[in-house]
N, C-alpha and C positions, 0 to 999 in steps of 0.2 A: 447561513455557513459560520462557522463558529471555529477558532482553533480548541483543542483538546492536546492532553498528553497521554501517553501512549506507553506503556510498558513494554518494551520491543528487543532483538539480539540481533547483533550486527551479524552480518556472512559477508564472504569475498568472491563473487562471478567472477569465471573470467568466458572469456569470447574470443572467438580471431583475430588475433594481435593486441589482445589485451588481456591482461590480468590483475587480480585484487581489487576489483569494482566494487566499494563498498554497498551493502543493501541493509536492510532492515527487515525481519520478519517477526511476527508474532504466533503465538503457539497457543493451540485452542482450548488446551489443558488452563490455561491461566484465566481469559477472559475470552467473550464472543468480540474484540475485537479485532476486527479483519482490514488489511491494508489495501487500497486499490491507488492505480496510478491513471493518469489523464497520459495516454500513451501517445500523443501529437509534444510533449514538451515535457512529459518527466514528473510533474506534478503530480506527490503520494497524500492521499487524502485517507479516511478512516470512515470506518461505519461500525454504530457496535449496535451488534445483532440482540443485545439482550434491551435496548429501546423500545418500550412498547410502541412506541409511534410507525417503526418499521419491520416488526414482527410480521414476517411470511414475507417478507416483501422482495426478490430481486437484490440485485445490485443495480440494475439498469432503471427496476422501478422506482429506487430509492434518487436516483441521480434525477431524475424524471427532469424538470427544464431546469436544472443548476445547468450553469458555464463554469468551467474551471476559472482557479482564481487566479490563475499565471496565464494563460491563451487566451483565456477567453471562449473557446470553442463547446459546443454541448457536451458533456460530460454523460448524457445516454449515448451518445456516439461514439465517448473516446475511454469510457473507461474499463478497465483491462486488471484481474488479480497482479496481487504486488506481493513478494517479488518474483512469481513466478515468470512477467513482464515485466522489464524493464526499460526506461529511456536513458542511456548515458549522454554524456554533455554535449557529445558530436555526432547525437542522431541515430544511435546505432540501436536495435532492439536488442535485448540481450534476454534470457532466461536463468531461472534459481531455482532450484529446488532446495529445501532447509533439511538440512540429516533430520531422517528421524530422532534422532538422541537427544532429550532436549539437555542446551548447556546449565549450569547450575547457574544461581541467582545472581550469585556474585557479577558473571559476564552481562546481566541484562542492565539495560540502560532508559533512561526515558526522554521520549523524542516528542516533539509537539509539532502535530497536524492537522488541516483541517478538517472537520469534524461533517461528515453528510448527513439528514435526517430529516 
């Protein structure tokens, strides 16, 4: 696993008792980079589905024997699509659906995440 810079957009989720929880999302029109999270600790990882090494595989298959770089749990059991599922700093599980309208490029940012491949 190595760090990878990913162009993404910020979003803000709400859940019972909390609002303005910052999340990040990618859009399929840009690249085939997809974000995932370890539901045990909230660490975010990226899978580049354009990478020939992962072509035709599911996230669980790509995770294989990898462990979360933050908590050490097996990712094959803890990996979930992000930001559709996310874990807050106080351990709550939240859900976020990005708007179907893609924001302008000027609102995007580059974040670094660990890449699974």
